[in-house]
C-alpha positions, 0 to 999 in steps of 0.5 A, spaced: 665 449 272 662 455 270 657 457 264 657 464 263 653 469 267 648 463 270 653 458 272 656 458 279 663 456 282 665 451 288 671 455 290 675 461 289 681 457 286 676 456 280 674 463 280 681 465 279 683 460 274 677 462 270 678 469 270 686 468 269 684 463 263 680 468 260 685 474 261 680 478 265 684 478 272 687 484 270 681 488 269 679 494 274 674 493 279 668 499 280 671 503 285 669 503 292 669 495 293 672 494 300 672 487 303 674 484 309 680 479 308 678 472 311 685 471 313 687 477 317 681 480 317 683 487 315 679 491 310 682 493 303 679 495 296 679 490 291 682 494 285 682 488 280 678 482 278 684 478 281 686 482 287 691 480 293 690 482 300 696 487 301 696 485 309 697 477 308 697 476 300 690 472 300 688 472 293 681 474 291 677 473 285 670 475 282 668 474 275 666 480 270 658 478 271 659 478 279 662 485 280 656 488 282 655 483 288 661 483 293 658 477 296 661 473 290 668 475 291 671 469 293 678 467 296 683 463 293 688 462 298 695 465 300 699 467 294 695 463 289 
């Protein structure tokens, strides 16, 4: 699945599962990380390592090692 900061994930569900398992999903993100939702195309700010789009409930996740790289934020699915 994931090997520390050097590994990679195949899907957003794997990212979210990993950060939930480690208890990192409720950690805050650095301020100002705005992404465009792949489902509804609205922009919103990621507030935590796991954040749900407030417009359509698409769940997004990112690992602590990747918070500086917005392109590594992955969608996991609606209401995942």
